[in-house]
C-alpha positions in Angstrom: 113.5 31.8 73.8 115.6 28.7 74.7 113.5 25.8 75.9 116.5 23.5 76.5 117.3 22.7 80.1 120.9 23.7 81.0 123.3 20.8 80.7 124.1 20.8 84.4 120.4 20.3 85.2 120.2 17.4 82.7 123.2 15.8 84.3 121.8 16.3 87.8 118.6 14.6 86.7 120.5 11.6 85.6 122.4 11.5 88.9 119.2 11.8 90.9 117.5 9.0 88.9 120.4 6.8 89.7 120.2 7.7 93.4 116.5 6.8 93.5 117.1 3.4 91.8 120.2 2.5 93.7 119.4 3.9 97.2 115.7 4.5 97.6 113.9 1.7 95.8 115.6 -1.1 97.8 114.4 0.6 101.0 110.9 0.9 99.6 110.8 -2.7 98.7 111.7 -3.6 102.3 108.9 -1.4 103.8 106.2 -1.8 101.1 104.2 -4.0 103.4 103.9 -1.2 105.9 102.6 1.3 103.3 99.9 -1.2 102.3 99.0 -2.4 105.8 95.6 -1.3 107.3 97.6 -0.7 110.5 101.1 0.5 109.4 104.0 0.8 111.7 104.3 4.6 111.6 107.5 4.6 113.6 109.2 2.2 111.1 108.0 4.3 108.2 109.4 7.5 109.8 112.7 5.8 110.5 113.1 4.8 106.9 112.0 8.3 105.7 114.7 9.8 108.0 117.2 7.4 106.5 116.3 8.4 102.9 116.6 12.1 103.9 120.0 11.6 105.4 121.3 9.8 102.3 119.9 12.5 100.0 121.6 15.2 102.1 124.9 13.3 101.7 124.3 13.0 98.0 123.6 16.8 97.7 120.0 16.6 96.5 117.7 17.2 99.6 118.0 21.0 99.9 120.1 21.7 96.9 118.0 24.9 96.2 119.3 26.5 99.4 122.5 28.6 99.5 125.9 27.0 100.1 126.3 29.3 103.2 123.7 27.2 105.0 124.6 23.8 103.6 122.8 23.8 100.2 124.1 23.7 96.7 122.8 27.0 95.3 120.7 25.1 92.8 118.3 27.2 90.7 114.5 27.0 91.3 114.3 25.4 87.9 116.8 22.8 88.8 115.0 21.9 92.1 111.7 21.9 90.2 112.8 19.1 87.8 114.1 17.1 90.8 110.7 17.4 92.4 109.1 16.4 89.1 111.4 13.3 88.8 110.8 12.2 92.4 107.1 12.3 91.8 107.3 10.6 88.4 109.4 7.8 89.8 106.4 6.2 91.6 108.4 5.7 94.7 106.5 6.7 97.9 109.9 7.4 99.5 111.3 9.5 96.7 109.6 12.7 97.7 111.4 12.4 101.1 114.7 12.8 99.1 113.8 16.4 98.2 112.7 18.9 100.7 110.2 20.9 98.6 107.3 21.2 98.4 107.0 19.8 102.0 107.1 22.8 104.5 108.9 20.5 106.9 112.1 21.3 104.9 113.9 24.5 104.5 112.7 27.5 102.4 114.0 30.8 101.3 111.7 32.4 103.9 114.1 31.3 106.7 116.9 33.2 105.1 115.2 36.4 106.3 116.3 35.5 109.9 119.3 37.4 111.4 122.6 35.9 110.3 123.5 34.7 113.8 120.4 32.4 113.8 121.1 30.7 110.5 123.6 28.2 112.0 121.2 27.4 114.9 118.0 27.0 113.0 118.4 26.9 109.2 121.4 24.7 108.6 120.0 21.8 110.7 116.9 21.9 108.5 119.0 22.0 105.3 121.0 19.0 106.6 117.9 17.1 107.7 118.6 17.0 111.4 115.7 19.2 112.2 112.3 19.8 110.6 110.0 22.8 110.5 106.4 23.7 109.8 104.6 26.6 108.3 101.8 27.9 110.5 99.4 30.3 108.7 96.0 28.6 108.5 93.5 28.9 111.3 90.0 27.5 112.0 88.5 30.9 111.0 91.1 31.8 108.4 91.9 29.4 105.6 91.6 30.7 102.1 91.2 34.2 103.6 94.6 34.1 105.2 94.7 37.8 106.1 91.8 37.2 108.5 94.1 35.3 111.0 93.4 35.9 114.7 96.7 34.8 116.2 98.2 37.9 117.8 101.7 38.9 118.8 102.2 41.7 121.4 105.5 43.3 122.2 106.7 42.2 125.6 110.1 43.5 126.8 112.8 42.5 124.4 110.6 40.0 122.7 107.0 39.1 121.7 104.2 37.3 123.4 102.1 35.1 121.0 98.6 33.7 121.5 96.5 31.8 118.9 95.5 28.5 117.3 96.6 27.1 114.0 95.3 24.0 112.2 95.9 21.9 109.1 99.6 22.4 109.7 101.9 20.0 107.9 104.4 18.3 110.1 102.8 19.8 113.2 103.5 16.6 115.2 107.2 16.5 114.6 108.5 20.0 113.9 111.4 21.3 115.9 110.1 24.8 115.3 107.4 26.6 113.4 107.2 29.7 111.2 104.1 31.3 112.7 102.2 34.3 111.3 100.5 36.6 113.8 98.8 40.0 113.8 101.0 42.8 115.2 98.8 45.7 114.0 95.1 44.9 113.9 94.3 47.9 111.8 96.9 47.3 109.0 96.7 43.5 109.1 97.8 42.2 105.6 98.8 45.8 104.6 101.7 45.9 107.0 100.3 44.4 110.2 101.1 40.7 110.0 104.5 39.4 111.2 106.3 36.1 110.8 108.1 34.6 113.8 110.3 31.6 114.3 108.9 29.8 117.4 110.8 26.8 118.9 108.8 23.7 119.8 109.1 24.3 123.6 106.9 27.4 123.1 103.8 25.8 121.6 101.5 22.9 122.3 100.6 20.3 119.7 97.1 19.1 119.0 96.0 15.8 117.4 96.6 14.8 113.8 93.8 16.0 111.6 94.2 14.1 108.3 95.5 10.7 107.5 95.4 11.0 103.7 99.1 11.4 103.3 102.4 11.0 105.2 102.3 14.7 106.0 99.7 14.3 108.8 98.7 17.9 109.4 97.7 18.8 112.9 97.0 21.7 115.3 99.3 24.1 117.1 98.4 26.2 120.2 100.2 29.3 121.2 99.5 30.2 124.8 101.6 33.2 125.9 104.4 31.8 123.8 107.4 34.1 124.0 110.2 34.7 121.5 113.0 37.3 121.5 113.1 40.2 119.0 115.7 38.4 116.8 113.2 35.6 116.1 111.2 38.0 113.8 111.5 36.7 110.3 112.2 39.7 108.0 110.6 42.9 109.2 107.8 43.5 111.7 104.6 43.9 109.8 105.8 42.5 106.5 105.2 38.8 107.2 102.2 38.5 104.9 104.2 39.9 101.9 107.1 37.5 102.7 104.7 34.6 102.8 103.2 35.5 99.4 106.7 35.9 97.9 107.8 32.5 99.3 104.7 30.9 97.7 105.9 31.7 94.2 108.7 29.2 94.3 106.5 26.9 96.4 103.9 26.7 93.8 106.5 25.9 91.1 107.4 22.9 93.4 103.8 21.9 93.9 103.2 22.2 90.2 106.2 20.0 89.6 104.9 17.4 92.0 101.5 17.4 90.2 103.2 17.2 86.9 105.4 14.2 88.0 102.4 12.3 89.4 100.5 12.9 86.2 103.5 11.5 84.2 103.7 8.5 86.5 100.0 7.8 86.0 100.3 8.0 82.2 103.3 5.8 82.2 101.4 3.2 84.3 98.3 3.4 82.1 100.3 3.1 78.9 102.0 0.0 80.1 98.7 -1.5 81.1 96.9 -0.8 77.8 99.8 -2.3 75.8 99.8 -5.5 77.8 96.2 -6.0 78.8 93.9 -7.6 76.2 90.2 -7.5 75.6 88.2 -9.1 72.8 91.4 -10.5 71.4 93.2 -7.2 71.1 95.4 -5.1 73.4 93.4 -2.3 75.1 95.6 0.2 73.2 93.8 -0.8 70.0 90.6 0.7 71.3 90.0 4.5 71.1 88.1 4.4 74.3 91.4 3.6 76.1 93.9 5.3 73.8 92.2 8.7 73.2 91.9 9.6 76.9 95.6 8.9 77.2 96.4 11.0 74.2 94.4 13.9 75.8 96.4 13.3 79.0 99.7 13.6 77.1 98.6 17.0 75.7 97.7 18.3 79.2 100.9 17.0 80.7 103.0 19.0 78.1 100.9 22.1 78.8 101.6 21.6 82.6 105.3 21.1 82.0 105.9 24.4 80.3 103.7 26.4 82.7 105.7 24.9 85.6 109.1 25.4 84.1 108.3 29.0 83.1 107.2 29.9 86.6 110.5 28.4 88.0 112.4 30.4 85.4 110.6 33.6 86.3 111.5 33.1 90.0 115.1 32.6 89.1 115.0 35.8 87.0 114.1 37.7 90.2 110.5 38.4 89.1 107.5 38.4 91.4 105.2 36.2 89.3 102.2 36.0 91.6 99.8 35.7 88.7 101.8 32.9 87.1 102.1 31.2 90.5 98.3 31.1 90.8 97.9 29.9 87.2 100.4 27.0 87.8 98.8 26.0 91.2 95.3 26.0 89.6 96.1 24.3 86.3 98.7 21.8 87.3 96.7 20.3 90.3 93.4 20.3 88.5 94.7 18.8 85.3 97.0 16.3 87.0 93.9 15.1 88.9 92.0 14.8 85.7 94.9 12.9 84.1 95.2 10.4 87.0 91.4 9.9 87.0 91.5 9.0 83.3 94.4 6.7 83.8 92.7 4.9 86.7 89.7 4.4 84.4 91.6 2.3 81.9 92.6 -0.1 84.7 88.9 -0.8 85.4 88.3 -2.5 88.8 92.0 -3.0 89.3 92.4 0.8 89.3 90.3 1.1 92.5 92.5 -1.3 94.5 94.9 0.3 97.0 97.5 -2.1 95.7 97.2 -0.6 92.2 99.4 2.1 91.0 96.9 5.0 90.5 94.6 5.0 93.5 97.0 6.5 96.0 98.2 9.0 93.5 94.6 10.2 92.9 94.1 10.6 96.6 97.2 12.7 96.9 96.3 14.9 93.9 92.9 15.5 95.4 94.7 16.9 98.5 96.9 19.2 96.3 93.8 20.8 94.8 93.1 22.2 98.3 96.3 22.8 100.2 98.3 26.1 99.9 95.5 27.9 98.2 92.4 26.0 97.0 91.6 26.0 93.2 88.8 28.5 93.7 91.1 31.0 95.4 93.5 30.7 92.5 90.7 31.5 90.1 89.8 34.5 92.3 93.4 35.8 92.2 93.5 35.3 88.4 90.1 37.0 87.8 91.1 40.0 89.9 94.3 40.3 88.0 92.4 40.3 84.7 89.7 42.8 85.8 92.3 45.2 87.4 93.9 45.8 84.0 
């Protein structure tokens, strides 16, 4: 086993770090007041995020994991994973805009299952950042139990008629199109009766934003006799659920990388604090009450790192590591949250302030423990895999 990252990935990381420092941080400094404002200028923030995305596209980072045929760089899953980690570790609130995963507003391998003649129209614009997407699976009555979705698609001439309601959909307010999952065979359902469709924005109605705990602003989508032609089926009719699960393997490597990076950022900030802050005439680092929790956090970060990297490697090897994906999703988000919580604690009252470095990270990590498969669902998947042996 070789645990060294390939030289090209190491070089890419250095180039990406330079890009963040040179191009992203100055913009963040200019807009920092909006992030911290009780009434932020959302249009201004979005404008700057669009600017960062465009610069990252030009630099070759944004959707580097996508094939060159649609505007990407053919970067491995492992390569993209470390870019996501480094974006999160940077502490920049704009840095995650410079990489498309794990945000479903960006491109994913799932879109490559579209017919070739639609790739230029729909996929390349997402890769180049001129359009955004969303991933519409969750419904009011089907969250963790995704196979219980009620949205239906019925054959209608040379296309499909879709009716249903999705919610908690990231980027719902701005997406140019959505990948929607609908029941096409009510008897088979997840066993061959759920199909994925690309649905343009003029074929669905948007509801209000549902969360305000992150810049993703999930919302509702309503499909009311929405119609799409046959060539807007993603992959094969009936196999959409399987495609979604396969897509989530790489997606959970990216979420794991984001959690890992945020945990590393939290530890970096806490270490700096305990080495400079004094109490009772000594730096906080001299007290085991501060230093031991950080030592424990370092151990957990290293465990996270190799679980995440291994999952990314397995995806690159062409495996279907669904069990590993659940392990990574569960462990990385839970442990990163525990790490950030410990790191906040060493800041004392300062840690609770929104202007402090950890508070916003802790809120974001709390969200990651729920989205794209809550921790309890990951434990269910893992336990079923164990008892089925």
